[in-house]
N, C-alpha and C positions, 0 to 999 in steps of 0.2 A: 807740515809741508816738507817735502824732501828737499835736499840741498840742490838738486838739479832744477826743481820747480822754482826754488828761491832765486837761483841764478837767472833763469829765464824771466821771471816776473820783475825783478828789481834791477837787472843789468841789461840783458840782451834785448828784451822786448822794448824798453824805452829807447835804447840805441837804434834799434831797427825802425821804430816809428819816426825818429828824427831823420834818419837817412832817407826813408821812403817819402818824407815830406819835403826834402831838400832838393835843390837843383841837381844833386848827384844821384837822384833816385834811379836813374837808368842802369846803375850797377846791378840792382837786384829786382826792380819792379816788373821785369818780364815773367817772374814766377813767385814773387813774394808780394803779398798785398796786405791790407789791413781790413779786418771785418769789424764793423761797428754794430753794436747791439745793446739792448737794455737787459740788465740783470733781472732774472725772473723773480728773485726774492727781494733784492735790495732796491730795484727800480733805478739803479745808477746807470749812467751811460758808460759803456765799456768799449775798449778797442784792443784787438789782439792781432799782431802781425803773424801771418801764416803762409806757408807754401800753398800755392793754388794752381789749378789748371782750369782752362776755359775752353769750352766747345760752344761756340755761338753764344746763346744767352744763359748757358749753364756753367756755373763756377763750382768746382769741387774742392773741398778742404778735407784733408786726411789727418787723422790723429790716432792716438791709442787711449785706453782707459786710464792711463797714469796721469793724463792732463785733466784739467777741471773746466776749462772754458766752455766746452760743448754741453755741459749740463744745463746751460741756459736755453738750449734748443729742444729739450725734452718736451713731449706733449704735442701740441698742434704746431702748425706752421708759424714761423716767427719772422716778423718784418726786420730786415737788416739793411745795412749799406755796405757795399764792398768797394774799398778804395784801391784802385789799380792805376799806377802811373800818375798819381796826384789827381785823379778824377774819381768822384764818388758816384756809384751806381746803386739805386735802390733795388731791393729784391725781396724775395721770400725764401726763407731757409727751411729745409726739412732735414731732420736728423735720422740717420740710419745707424742703428747699433744692434749688436747681436748678429750672429751668422745668418745670412740670407743670400739668395741669389742676387737681389738688388744691390746689397752691399758689396758682394764679390765683384759684380760687373762694374760698379763705380770704382772700386779699388783697381781693377784691371785697367780701366780707362785712365785713371790718375797716374798710375805707374808707367803706362805706355807713353803718356805725355811728359812725364817727369821721372825718368828711370833712375836718376841719382838718388831718389828717396827710397828706392827698394831696400837698400842696405839699412837705412834708418829703422825700417819696420820689420827687418828680418826676412824679407822676401827674396827668393832666388829668381833669377831671370834665365830664360833660354838664350841660345846664341842669337836668335832674332829679336830679342828684347821683350818677349812675352813673359808674364808671370808663370812660374812653375806652380801648377795647381796644388801639388802636395804641400808646398810651403805656405800657400794661401790658406789651405784647409787647416793647417796647424794653428794659425794665428787669427783667423777671421773673427772669431768670437771676442778678441781683444781690440779689434780695430773699430774706429769711429769714422763715419763719413758724413759730412754735411754737404748737401747739394743746395745751391742757391740758384733760383730762377730769377734772373735779372728782369726788371720791368722793361717793357718795350719803349 
């Protein structure tokens, strides 16, 4: 485990979970939530705080291959809960990995809604806030997108 993954796992993630579950959650809950899921090998209940975007009943989570949480979403659709502003919403998650138009479109939508994360993933933006396609083409194969369809 890399030192940055250790920092997130043992320090930042627990601190963020506490903040997001506290009365002070409004500081970050507009774009950071907690995804709750079951480990595919261990069967343990897991929860990970992540930046998210939401369009209606679709929640998107963006990451890269250096993280490990998304491996639990490989294969078929996965039942999850998304905790947003101290409310839990059940849903079904689908993993998009590997360069595809579906992944690229999800990344474009995510960054359009949360442009501050473009720099985190090495994406360049145009003057009007759209992803520069050449920068997306360079890293698309390293990005991971999880789309969660929240239940009605």
